[in-house]
N, C-alpha and C positions, 0 to 999 in steps of 0.2 A: 504494500500500500504506500509506504513512504517513498519507495523507488518510483512508483507510478506518479505520485505527486511531483517529485523532483523533475521527472521527465516532462510532465505537462507544463512545468514552469520554465523550461528551457535548459535545465541542467542535464548532465550525463551521470546517472547513478551507477555505482558499483556496489553490488550486494555482497556483503561479507558473510562467511559461514557463521553459524551459531557458535557462541563461545560459552562455556560453562560458567556458573557463578563462582568464579575464582579470581581473586584480586590480581594476582600475577599474570594469569592468562589474559584477562581483559586489558591489563596495562600493556602487554606486548602487542595485542591486536590493535589497540588504539594507536600505538606508536607506528605500527606498520601501515595503518590507514592514513596517517597524517601527511602523506605526500599528495593527498587530495586538497582541494580548496576548502572543503567543509566536511567535518565528521559528524554524523548523527549516530549517537550511541543509544540504542533502543532498550528500555527497561532498566531496572536497578537504580532509578532516580529518587526513590523514596528514602525512608530512614530505617529500614529493616536491617536485620543482622547480616543479610547477604545482598544488600543494595550498595554496590561498590562504585557507582558512577561518579559521584561527587569526589570520593577519595582518589579515584584514578585520575580525574582531571586535576585535582590539587597536586598530585604527585608528579604530573607531567608538565605543569605550567601554572596557570592561575585560575582559581575558581572565583568567578565574578558574581554569580547569582545562583542560589539554591532555593527555589520556591518563588512562584509568581502569584499575583492576586487574580487568578483566572480559574474558573471551573467550567468543565473538567480540564485537567492539565496542570493542577496546582504544583506538583513537585518538579517542574522543569529545571534543568541545570544549564547554565550558560558559562562558558569559560574559553580559555585559549591554551593550546599546547605550544610550548616554546622549543626552539631549535636546540638549545643547550641540553634540556632534559631528554630530547629525542636522541641526541648524540650518545648520551650515557646509556640509555636504554638499548639503542641499536648495537653498541659495542658489547653489551652484556648478552645480547641475543643475536649474534652475527648471522646475517642471512635472512632474518625475519622481517627486516624493515630497512629502509634507506633514509638517509638524513634529508629532512625537508629543506628546500632551498630558501624559503622565506623565513622571516623572523618568527611568525606565529601562524598557527592554524586554528581557526575558530572551531569549537566543538559544542554541540547542543545535546544535552542529556534528555532524551524523549521518554515520557512516561510509557510504561508498557501496555496499559489498557488501550484498546484500539481507538475509541472515541477521543481520548486524551491525545493519543499519538497524532491522529488526523488533524485535530485542532492546533496542536503545536506546530505542525507543518504550515497551516494556514496563517498563523499569527506571527511566527518567527522566521521560518525558512523562506517562504515566498517573497516577503519584502527584501530579504538579504540577497536572494538570487536576482531579483529585479534590479536592485541597485547596482550589482556587479555587471549587469548587462546594459546599464544605462537606460533603464526603463522605469516608469512609475509603477509602484505596487498595484496589484489588481484592485479595481473598484467595482465590486459586484453591483448589479442593478438593485434598487430597493423598491419596496412596495408598502403602502400603508394599509393596514388591515385591523380587524377587530378580533381581540383575543377571546376564544370560546371557553377557556378554562383558566383558573387561577394558576399563577406560577409563584411558588415560594422560592426564595433565594437566600443564599448565605450573604449576610450583610457586609462582610469584609472583602468580598471578591466580585469581580465582574463575571456575570454568569452568561454563558453562551448556550442558549436553549434551541435545540433542533425542533423544527415545526413543519407541518404540512399546511398547504394553503390552497384554497379553492374559491371560486366565484359563485356565490349563492345569491341569486337576485341581483341587487345593485351593489352589493358590498363584498369585499374579500374577507373570508374568515380564516383565522390563524389558530391552529390547534397544536399544542405541544405534544410530542410523541414520547414514548418511554425514555426516561432519562437514566443516566448512569454511565460511567466511563467504560463499561464493558458491554453495553447494548449495541452489538455490531449492526443489527438491522436498522438502527436509526441512521447509520451512515448512508444507507441505500435509499431509504424511504424519504429522507428529509428534502423538502423543497427550499429550505433556507434556514437562517438563524435569526433569532431575536436576542438582542443583547440587553441584559438587565444590569444597570450600572452598579458600581460599588456603593455600599452604604444604603442600598435600597432593600426592602424586605420582599420585593417581587412586584407582580402586577396582577390586578384583579381581573376576573372575567368581565368582558365588555370594554376593557381598556383599549385605546388606540395604540398600536405598536408599529414599529418599523421593522420590516423583514429584509435582511440582506440575502438576496436570492441566490440559489445554486442553479436555478433553471431560467430559461428565457421567459419573461413575463407573459408572452403569448401562450405559453403552455399552461399557465395557471387558469386561463379562461376556459380551457377544455377539460378541466378536472371535475370529476363527479365526486362529491364529498360524502363519505359514509362515516358517521360517528356513532359509537355504541358498543355493542358486545363484540368480542372477538370470535371469529370462527375460521377454520382453515378453508372452508368452501368459499368464503369471501375473498381470501387470498387467491384462490384459483380463478374466481370470477374476474379479479383485477388482471390476472395474467392473460386470460382469454380475451378480455376486452382490448388490451393493448395489442395483442396479436391480430385481432380481426379489424380493429379500427385505429389506424395509425394516428398518433397524436392525442388519442383519447385516453385518459387515465382515470382509474378509480383510486382515490387517496382515502385512507381510513385511519382513524384514531380510536384506540381501544380505551374507552372510559366507562364501560359497563352499560347494561341495558337502560337503566334509569338515566344515566348521563346522556345517552343517545336521544331519549325522548325529550329531555330538557333542551338539548341542542336543536331539535326540530321545532319546539315551541318558540325558541328565540330566533328562528330563521337562519341557523348557522350550518345546516346540512341539508343535502338533498334526500337522504334516507338514513335510517338507523336500524342496525341489527339488534334484535331483541328476543329474549326467551324468558319472560317473567311469569312465574306461576302465581295465580291468585289463590291464596290459602282458603278463601271462603267458597269459591266456586270450583276450584280445580282446573279452571280454564287458563290458557296462556294468553298474555299480552293485552287482550281487549280491555279489561278493567283498568289497566295502567294507562292505556291510550286515552280512555275517557277522562281519567284523573289528571293527566299531565298535558293533554291537548284538548281542553274543553272548547266546544264551539267549532271544532274542525272535523271534517270528514277525512278519514285516513284509510288508505289501502294497506292491508296486511298481506304481504306476498310471501308464501313459504319458499325459502331457499332449499331446505332439506329437513328431513327428520333425522335425529341423531341420538345415540346412546350416551348417557352420562353414567359415571361410575367411579370406583376407586382406582386411581393410578397407583401402582405398587411396584416395588423392585421385582426383577425376574424371579419366578418361583413363588411369589407371594409369601415371603418367609414368615410373616406374622399371621398368616391365615385369615385375612380379612374377608368377610362374606356379606355383611349387611350394614345398615345405617347405624346400628347400635355400637359398632366397633369404634366409632368416633370418640366414645367416652372411655375407651380402654386406657389405663395408665401407662401401658407399654407402647402406645402408638403416638407418635409425634406427627401432627398434620401440618400441611401448608394450605392456606385458605385463599380465596379470591377477594378482591376489594369490595367495599360496601357499594351497593348499587348494581353489582354484577348479577346476572340471572342465575349463575351457578351458586353464588352466595345465597340468594333468595331461596333456591331449592334446598340447599343444605339447612338453612334456618328453619324452613318449613318441616323438613323431616325430623330435625332435632326437636322441634316443638311438639310434634305428634308423639314423640317418644318420651317427652318430659325431660329432655337433657338440656341443661343450661349451658350456654356458651363457655362459661367459666370452667366447666367440667371437661372441656376439650383442650388438650395440650396442642399448642400451635394455632389456636383459633385466631389470634391477633396478627399472625404473620400473613401479609397480603401480597399477592402477585396479580398482575394485570392481564395475563393471557394464559391459555391452557398450556402452551409450550413452556412458559416460565414456571408453572406448577410442575410440569414434567421434569424440567431441568433441575429443580430443587430436590426432587426425589432421586433422580439419576446421580446427583452429586453426593447423596447421602445426608443432605441437610434436613430431610424430612422422610418419614416412613410412608406417607400416603397423602393424597389430595384428591378432591373431586374434580373430574374433568372429562373430556371426550376421549373415545377410544383411539382416534387418529393421532392424538398427541402422545398417547402411550406407545403406539406403534413407532412413531417418529423417533423416539428416544429409547427404543428397545425395552420398554417396561411391560409389565403384565397389566391386565385390566379386569376389574370385577364389575360387571354391569349391574346397575341399580335402577335406572329410570330411562324412559324414552320420551323425547320432547320435540316440539317443532321449533326450528330456528327461522324466524320470520323477519322480513324487511318492512319496516313501517315507513310509508311514503305518503305525504300529504296529497290529497286528491288533485290539486292543481299541478303538482309536479308529475304525478302518475299519468295524468292525461296529456301532458305536454310532450315535446319532442326530446327534451334533455336526456331522459332516462331510457328512451326507446331502444338504443343499441344494447343497453344492459339487460333490459327485460326480455328482449328477443333471445338473448343467450340462454335463458332458462328453458327454451324449447330446443336448444342445439344438442344434437345427439352426442357430439364429441365432448361437450362440456358435461352433460349428464353422466356420460361414461367415466369421465375423470373423477367426478365427485363420488360416484358409486364405487369406484375402485378403492376409495379410502375406507378403512374399517369403521363400522358403526354408523354408516350413513344410509338413509333411505331416500331415494330420489323419486319414488312413485308419487310423492306429494309435491314435487318441485313445480313451482309456478301457480299453485292453488292460491286463489285470491279471494279475500272477503273484505268488506268495508265496515268500518266502525264509525257510527255516527257520533 
């Protein structure tokens, strides 16, 4: 990724072999690489017992900066490697490096987390390469939009928040996507960045924000905006839409089913994925649409039926079999966020059994997608979590089926009957798309495209 960035900015990257977390080995490798104009030393920039970047830089020259007021990317290292130190190192390891001809070689210690690494390239590497080439640093196009969700920020740092952007009606809507220095998908899905300045606590939903775009502004106008519940079939829908209709994109933000309905009410999305069980009637979605979208006529279009159940490690070592296993003291769960349909389903079943949330270990740990739940279990951080079977398959977990539910797209009538979503809705009758969804475990496509209206 760093090499691709450098190349796109006019540099010629040399990718060095991986070096083990050993001070002497890293020091020798840096000395050998210092015949380049710039060294990027990836990972090891924090303050752990095996984070040697700052120490290596200090031993080979001057450590100028360790830590910047930017998130993600806080532990950046900036320094220089000097010729005198290189000469000593090269003499000690003859043949491993050559003496650098200039006085100093700049070196940047890049944080190892991928989002932090990419941002470090954008903030520190690109302007430097541009200056060396006699060019102005890149000035991405900007766009003014309305924030759909509150952003909380660290008060001491400038926060770079990746967002998706779409044109809904007369305004551009800006939705933050999953944050965190290790959320690799945010690098691909982001349309741009919103910068939250230092000493600010963030920005509220509805605030006007400036987006520094990664895409051509003309692409934003052709984006269909889906805010709501996460589902893998929705990801497939986005893929097929892009393949069949050049320039048309489906951008999605995973905020939970309730969050999606609220976004529809505020006019911030074209559609919302939802699977909310009404405890009183046992019916999905309709009661919530009436509650959160009063006075509107809304189409509920079934994308697929799907299985929900326990995601567990291979072999189901703890022998989970039913809803009551949530209260076992030897089971550590991972949960979905408040407002997610999966969380509503779990709360409904716990309530039927008389199990209080406080009795469930891990109930307060929240993730925003089925795949994030699966990843927590695959890593050993949790023993189980409620999710869809396709997420279990994707991370080679086992699955204990517990419930069948419809996953529906809530679409205001005016949008449903207009031309904006026509290419997307047509795909629901496409044989290839239906086959792709049916190939995922736990999905029922016999109900795909079924439509009902909620007054």
